[in-house]
N, C-alpha and C positions, 0 to 999 in steps of 0.2 A: 249376372247369370240368370237365365230363365229357370223357372221352377220345373219345367219339364225336361231339362237337360240332365245328363249323368255327371256324378262327381267321383273322383278317385281319392281314396283314403289310404295312407300308409303311416308307419311308425316314424315319429320325429327324433331329433337329436337329444341325448340325455341332458337333463338340467343340472347346473352346478349346485354344490352344497350351499348351506346357509353361511354367509361370510361373517356373521356375528359370533359364531362359535369360537374362532381363534382369539378374538378380542376378549371374550369372557374368560378364556383359559389363562391368558397372560395376566389379567387383573387378579385372578385367583392366586397365581404364583406369587405375585408381589405382596398380596395381603398375607400369605402364608409365611413369607420370609420376615415380614415385620413382626408378626405375632410370635415367632420363635427364632430370634437372631442367633447366628453362629458365634460361639465363644472363642476368643483368641488369647494367647499368652503374650502380654505386652511387656513383660519384664526383660531386663538386659542382663545377661550372665557375664561374670567376670571371673578371672582366674589369675592370682598372683603367685602361683606355683609355690605356695606355702612359705614365701620369704618372710612375710610379716609375722607369721606364727613362730618361725625359727628365731627371728630377732627378739621377740618377746620372751621366748624361753631362755635365750642367752642372757638378757638383762636380769631376768629373775634369778638365774644361777649366780650371777656376779653379786647381786644384792645379798643373796643368802650366804655367799662366801665372805662377806665383810669387806669387799674392795672399796666402797665409798669411805669407810672409816680409815682405811690405810692411806688413801689419797689425801684426806683432810689432815691427818697427823703429819704427813710428809710436808704439806704446804705450810702448816703452822711452824714446823721446825725451820724451814728455810727463811720465813719472815722473822723468826726470833733471832737468827744469826744476823740479819740485816739490822735489826734494832740494837743488837749488842755492839755492832761496829760503829754506830752513830756517835759523834763527838761534837763539841762546840766549835765554832769558827773562830780562829785566831787572826791577829792582824797580819800574819804572813801568808795566809791562804789567798789563792788567786782571786776568789770572789771578793774578799775584803780589799785587796789591792786595786781591783778594777773600780770599786766604788770611790776610791780616793782620786781617781782621774777627774772627777767632776768637782772636786774641792777647789774653791777659789774661782769658779767659772762666773763670768758676768754676762748678763743678758742686756741687749740694747735693741733699739728700734732699727729694723733693717729696711724700712721703706725708703724709696729713692728720694733724693733731694729735689727741690724745685729747680728747674733749669735756670741757670744764670748765664745767658748768652751775652757776648760782647755787643757793644752798641751798633757796630756795622751790621750785624746779623738782624737786629731789630729794624734797622732802616730798610733792609732788603725785604723783610716780611710785611712791612707797613708802608704802602705806597705814599701815604700822606706825609711821611717823614723823610722821603727821599729828596735829594738835592734838586734844585731847579735845573731843568734841562735834561733830566734823566731820559734817555732815548726809549722810544716805544716801537720803532721800526728801523729798517736798514737805512732809509733816507736820513732820519735824524741822527743815526750813528755816524754817518759819513759827512753830512752837510749841514747839521744844525747850526744856526746862527744866534741862538738864544743868549750866548755868552759873549758875543762879539761887541766890542766897543772901540772907542777911539784910542784907548791906551793899549789895546791888544788886538791888533787887526788880524791876527792868525788864529783867533779863538773860534774855529769852526769845529764841527762835531768830532771828526776822527782825531783831531789834535788836542782835544780837551779831556780833562778828568776832574773829579771833585776831591777835595781834601777836607776831612773832618778833624777838628781840633778841639780837645777837651783838656783844659788846664785846671788843676785842683790845688789849692794852697793848704798849708799846714795851719793848725789852730783855728779852724773855721774862717780862714781868710777868704779873699775874693776868688771866685771861680769864673772861668770863661769857657763858653762852648759856642762854636759857630762853624758854618760851612765856608770854605773858600774854593775858588776856582784856580786850576792850574793848567798849563799847556806843556806839551812835549818840547816845544821850542823855547819856552820860558818867556819872561817879560820883555826880552830883547833890549830895551832901553830903560835904565833906572838911574835917575839923577844925572841924565846926560851921558851915561856910560853904557857901553854895549855889554849886555849880560845875556848869555845864551843858556837855555835849558833850566835855569834857576827861577823859582817863583818865591816871592817874599810874602810873609804873613805877619800881620800885626795882631798879637794875641790879646793885649789888654786895651786896645783902642786908644792909645796915647799918641798916635800919629807916627810912631817909630816902629820900623819893622823889627821883629824879634826872631823869626825863623826863616830859614831858606830850605825849600824842598825842591827836589828835581827827580824826574823819571826819565831815564835814557835807555836806549836800546843798544846793546853791545854785540859785536860780532856779526851784525847783519850784513856787513860789506865783505866779509871773508868768505870767498868761495870754497865750498867743501865743508865748512863748519857752520857759517851763518846762512848760506843759501846754496842751492845746486839745482841741476836739471837732470832728468832721466829721459833718454832718447831710445828709439827703436833701433834694431839692427838693420843690416842691409847696406847696399852701396851708398844710398843717400839717407843718412839718419834723419829722423823726424823727432823733434822735441815733443814728448808726450806729457811730461809732468814737470812742474816747477815747485820746489819746496823751499821753505825758509825755516830756520831754527833760531829764533831770537831769544835773547836773554835780557829781561827788564832789570834795570838797576835802580833801586829806590834809595835816595840819599836825603838825610835830614841833618841839619846842623844849626846850632844857635849862633846868631850873628855877633852877639856881644856877651861873652861869658861873665862879664862884670856887671851886667844889668841887675839892679835890685830885684827885678821880677823873679830871678832864679833863686834868690835867697829863701823865698817862702814856698818853693816848689815841693809838692808832695807826690803828685802823679800827673803825668803828661801823656796823653794818647793822641797819636797822629795816624789817621787811616786814609789810605788812598782808595777811591772807588771809581772804577772805569766801567761805565754802562755799555752794554752791547745788545743789539737786537738784529736778527737775521731776516726778518720777514720782508719780502720785496714790496708788499703793498704799503699804502700810506696810512692804513688803519693801525690802531693800537694792537700790539701782539705781545708774545712772551719776551721778557727782557732778562738779560743775564748781567753779571757783574764780576769783574776781577777786583778783589779786595786784598790790600796789603795793610795789615794792622800792626802798628808798632807802639810800644809803651816804654816810658822812661820814668825814672825816679831821680834823675840828675840831668842837667842840661846836656843835650846831645851834641857831640862834637864829631863832625864828619862821619856820622853813622851811615853805613851802606848795607843794603840787603838785595841780593840778586835772586831773581825768580826766573827760571827758564821754561819756555814752552817747548815741549818735546819736538813737535813738528807740525807745520801747517802746509798742506799740499794743495796744489791747484792743477787740475787736469787742463792742459793747454793744447792737446792734440786737435787738429782741425775738426774732426767730427764732434769732439766734445764742445768746442767753441760754438759750432753751428747749433748743437742741441741747446746750449745755454741761451744763445740769442733767440732761438725759436721759443724757448720757455718764457723768456721775458715778455713776448708778445701775446702769450696765452694766459688769461687769468687763472691763477692757481697752478701754473705750470711748474713752479719751483716750490718744493716742500722744505721749509726752513728746518724741519726736524732732522733732515739729513746732514746738516752742518754741525760740526763739533770741533772742540779744541781739546788737545791732550796736553796735560802739564807734567813736567818732570816731578818726581818725588823728592828731588834733592834741591836745596837752595844754599846759597852762601851768605854769611853774615860777617861783616868786618867792622871793627871799631878802630878809629885812629885817634 
């Protein structure tokens, strides 16, 4: 603007107050409250409606009235009557009679005895004591030739069994224990004679046979009792199942009752053991055994024992046969654990 020009002057807008004043005022109020705090009643009031006071008054009145002494005297009187009724125990009292029940009682050790298993059981549990040729698979069960020789040409697996003989003499005399082999068909020819089903055993090794044992199957040829079939219905029936119900007869007899060997007999044990294994493979597998254990204290004479198998079933329907043949061609196709034998709970024993 040039100095020589004119200027217009007019009043401006009003200026705001000092902003520091409100701040000073607030600080002043805070300091004032700290210097003179407000007092408050922090106690908690309670009102029991004078119940406690009334209870204390009642107890005081009873004490002053002598009620505790009355209760004490009454209790002492009741206990005195109990003491007066006490008497000594006599022999006829129930308590004394009950104590007599323990008179003469004897205590003994109740721990179980050590197991005393028969010898065939020990043979089954210890493989090293089992007879030679004990089968480990189905092939050995059916076709083993370990017992085959020139004197017994039919001693193949399914036709053989083992016989355990244990002879004990009296007065610490000689004892004999040995395994022998037997067959269902027997020795066939003995001293030029035809002998079927019977197997001869020499106990004392003197070259003379002492025992005859035989295991035969009875009733197997009787249809309806020993064997049978089940077929499907329809116009053309199809055989679905074949079953057999065999009864094994075990026979033991002494060949010569006058043999001096029997004069010293104290105990004779003759046990049959027929091993079975169902595994299709040629490897060792689980083995089972049919055991018939017989014991004598005198020379056996035509002793027979019958053991019946309840039933053996074979599924022979066409589809079952095809499945079985297919499983034979597949490794592990047949599970031997599915095969089982069921035995009758009844047996027959006869002495002649």
